[in-house]
Residue, then its C-alpha position, 0 to 999 in steps of 0.5 A: m295482554t298476551t295469553t299463553l296460546e298467543a305467546q305460543d302460537q306466533e301465527l296469531r300475530a299475522h293478519k290479512d294485511h300481512p304478505a302471504s310470505v309473512r303469514l307462511w313464516l309465522r305458520l311454519l314457526s308456529c308448527t315448529t314451536l308446537v312440535e319442539d314444546t311437545i317433544r320437550q315435555k314428553l322428553r321431560d315427563q318420560f325420561d327426565s331429560s331435555l331436548s338439549r340432552f337429547d340432541l347432544m347424545a344423538q350427535l354422539e350416537r351418530h359418531p361413535n369415535g366421539l366429537t370434541m367439545g367444539e364439534l358438539t357445540r356447533r352441532i347442537m347450536v348452544s353455547g360452549g358453556n351449555t355444552t360443558a354443563i350437559v356433558d358434565q351432567l351426562e358424565n356424572e350419570k355415566l352416560v358419556r365419558r371424555l377420552v384424551a385425544p391420542t395426537d393432542r393430550r390437551s384436548f379430548k372427545v366426548v363418547l357415549t358409554p354403553s349405558g349412554r347408547k342404551s338410554f339414547v336408543q330408548m329416547a330415540k324410539a320414543h322420539e320417533k313415535w312421537v313425531v309419527e303421531m304428531f304428523g299422523d293426520l297426514n296421509a303419505t301423499r300430503h306427507k310427500q307434497l309438504h316434504d317437497l314444498l318444504g324442500l323447494l322453500k329451503a332451495s329458494i331461501r339458500d339461493s337468495q342468501s348466495p351471492a348473485i352470480s353475474k350472468d356474463k361470466p361463464 
């Protein structure tokens, strides 16, 4: 039977016979899960909000002229139905509004309202504080080391996904 800790900590599935890369992947997954779970809980407790709502509002804050529903769905990586439900809730709370696109009256963009922008700024400040606290035991040198190593890993993964380029071709 799986305990709650085992269900949340993917790293507990690893053992010494697994390749180092598998153990590393499970550690990264565990760290991501811990951070996301903490942020989800704090958003719920302090702002009666979800991480999906926060992510959607963050995208709109970065794009003051608004985004279409399709753009929002791609950027926050949830289904179109979920995006619509979140936008409907936020619109009912007067945190976003839909604007008809001037070039195509059949489509619209979603924008933050002034109240939505104010609400998001409060959540974003708290979010930043929570992340800083979670990573607080790492000094500046370790932050940089970890950031640099994860950058190398990210580049390596991207390179491994790219089609091989023939060495014969210029």
